[in-house]
C-alpha positions in Angstrom: -19.7 -18.5 -23.1 -16.6 -16.6 -22.6 -15.5 -15.8 -19.2 -12.9 -13.1 -17.7 -11.8 -12.6 -14.3 -12.0 -8.7 -13.5 -12.3 -6.1 -11.1 -15.7 -4.8 -10.0 -15.7 -1.1 -8.6 -17.0 -0.3 -5.3 -16.3 2.3 -2.8 -16.6 6.3 -2.7 -15.3 8.7 -4.6 -11.9 8.8 -4.9 -11.6 5.6 -2.6 -11.8 2.9 -4.8 -12.3 -0.6 -3.1 -12.8 -3.7 -5.7 -14.0 -7.2 -6.1 -12.5 -9.7 -7.9 -15.3 -11.5 -9.9 -16.1 -14.1 -12.8 -18.3 -12.2 -15.3 -19.1 -12.8 -19.0 -17.3 -10.7 -21.2 -20.5 -8.8 -22.3 -21.7 -8.1 -19.0 -20.7 -4.0 -18.0 -17.6 -3.7 -15.6 -20.2 -3.2 -12.3 -23.2 -5.3 -13.5 -23.9 -9.1 -13.2 -21.3 -11.5 -12.5 -21.0 -15.2 -11.9 -18.9 -15.7 -8.7 -16.8 -13.3 -6.4 -13.7 -15.2 -5.8 -12.1 -12.1 -3.7 -11.2 -8.4 -3.3 -8.5 -6.1 -3.8 -8.0 -2.7 -1.7 -5.5 -0.5 -3.1 -6.0 2.0 -0.6 -3.5 0.1 1.9 -0.1 0.3 2.2 0.8 -2.5 0.9 -2.6 -3.1 -1.2 -4.8 -5.8 0.3 -5.7 -8.7 -1.3 -8.3 -11.6 -0.1 -8.5 -14.1 -2.8 -10.3 -17.6 -2.8 -7.2 -19.4 -3.8 -8.8 -22.7 -5.0 -11.5 -21.0 -6.9 -9.4 -18.5 -8.5 -7.1 -21.7 -9.7 -10.3 -23.6 -10.8 -11.5 -20.7 -13.1 -8.0 -20.3 -14.8 -7.7 -24.0 -15.2 -11.1 -24.1 -17.0 -9.7 -20.9 -19.2 -11.3 -17.5 -17.9 -9.1 -14.7 -19.2 -8.1 -12.3 -16.4 -7.6 -8.7 -16.9 -4.0 -7.4 -16.9 -4.3 -6.2 -13.2 -6.4 -9.2 -12.1 -3.5 -11.3 -14.1 -0.8 -9.3 -11.6 -2.9 -9.9 -8.6 -3.1 -13.8 -9.4 0.5 -14.2 -10.3 1.6 -12.8 -6.9 -0.7 -14.8 -4.9 0.7 -17.9 -6.6 -2.2 -19.2 -8.6 -0.2 -19.0 -11.9 2.5 -21.0 -10.6 0.3 -23.5 -9.0 -1.1 -23.8 -12.6 2.3 -24.2 -13.9 3.1 -26.8 -11.4 -0.4 -28.8 -12.4 0.8 -28.5 -16.3 4.1 -30.0 -15.1 1.9 -33.1 -13.5 -0.6 -33.7 -16.6 2.5 -34.1 -18.7 4.1 -36.4 -16.4 7.1 -34.2 -15.4 7.1 -34.9 -11.8 4.6 -36.3 -9.2 1.8 -34.1 -7.5 3.6 -34.4 -4.3 6.8 -32.7 -6.0 4.7 -30.0 -7.6 3.4 -29.4 -3.7 6.8 -29.3 -2.5 8.0 -26.8 -5.3 5.2 -24.9 -4.6 5.7 -24.7 -0.8 9.0 -23.9 -1.4 8.0 -20.9 -3.6 5.5 -19.7 -1.2 8.1 -19.5 1.9 10.6 -17.9 -0.4 8.0 -15.3 -1.2 7.2 -14.9 2.7 10.9 -14.6 3.5 11.4 -11.8 0.9 7.9 -10.0 2.4 9.5 -10.5 5.5 12.9 -8.7 4.6 11.1 -5.9 2.8 9.0 -5.2 5.9 12.2 -5.2 8.0 13.3 -2.6 5.4 10.2 -0.6 5.5 10.5 -0.5 9.3 14.0 0.7 9.3 13.2 3.5 7.0 10.5 4.7 9.1 12.7 4.7 12.2 15.4 6.9 9.9 12.7 9.0 8.9 11.5 9.9 12.5 14.9 10.8 13.6 15.4 12.9 10.8 11.8 14.7 11.7 13.0 15.0 15.2 16.3 16.4 14.3 14.5 18.9 11.8 12.1 19.7 14.8 14.9 20.4 17.3 16.5 22.7 14.6 13.4 24.4 14.1 12.8 25.1 18.0 16.4 26.2 18.2 15.9 28.8 15.7 12.5 29.7 16.9 14.3 30.2 20.4 17.1 32.2 18.7 14.7 34.6 17.1 12.6 34.9 20.5 15.7 36.1 21.9 16.8 38.5 19.5 13.0 39.8 19.6 13.5 40.0 23.2 16.7 41.8 23.2 15.6 44.3 20.5 12.3 45.0 22.3 13.4 46.4 25.8 15.6 48.9 23.9 12.5 50.3 22.0 10.5 50.4 24.8 12.7 52.4 26.9 12.6 55.7 24.5 8.9 55.4 24.1 8.8 55.7 28.1 10.5 58.5 28.3 8.4 60.5 25.9 5.5 59.3 27.7 7.1 61.0 31.0 8.2 63.9 29.3 5.0 65.8 28.8 3.7 64.5 32.0 6.4 66.9 33.9 5.8 69.9 31.7 
């Protein structure tokens, strides 16, 4: 049986939420599947992935073919890195302990990269908030100036109107 690792759509209209499943190639997209190994939520920023790493690695090692999107998800989670390292162990290039050390180093490097990215995102949010405050102050100042101008023009227009109402009353 040829198997694929693919996404199964859930969620309401215009708000998709996906399950990462192992399914027969002939099964429909949202149909029967062999095993659910995780979830993928593209609606959050950044997208949320919850993956059973061991089962994903097992299925990739067994020859299950992922779709393009799932391949990207598995690659970012490190499943393909681990597969590559295990292939090196099988060929005798290095020991299993060395492979595990390399994988941990890769994971730590990735985590530090994510931390710097998160820090940049926070800095960008702060800058955007400052710009929003400046724009709000500028709009408030313009609105105050406009209200002052209208207030200055309003009494001049009201005075002649008051005189015209008084004139017919005297006659």
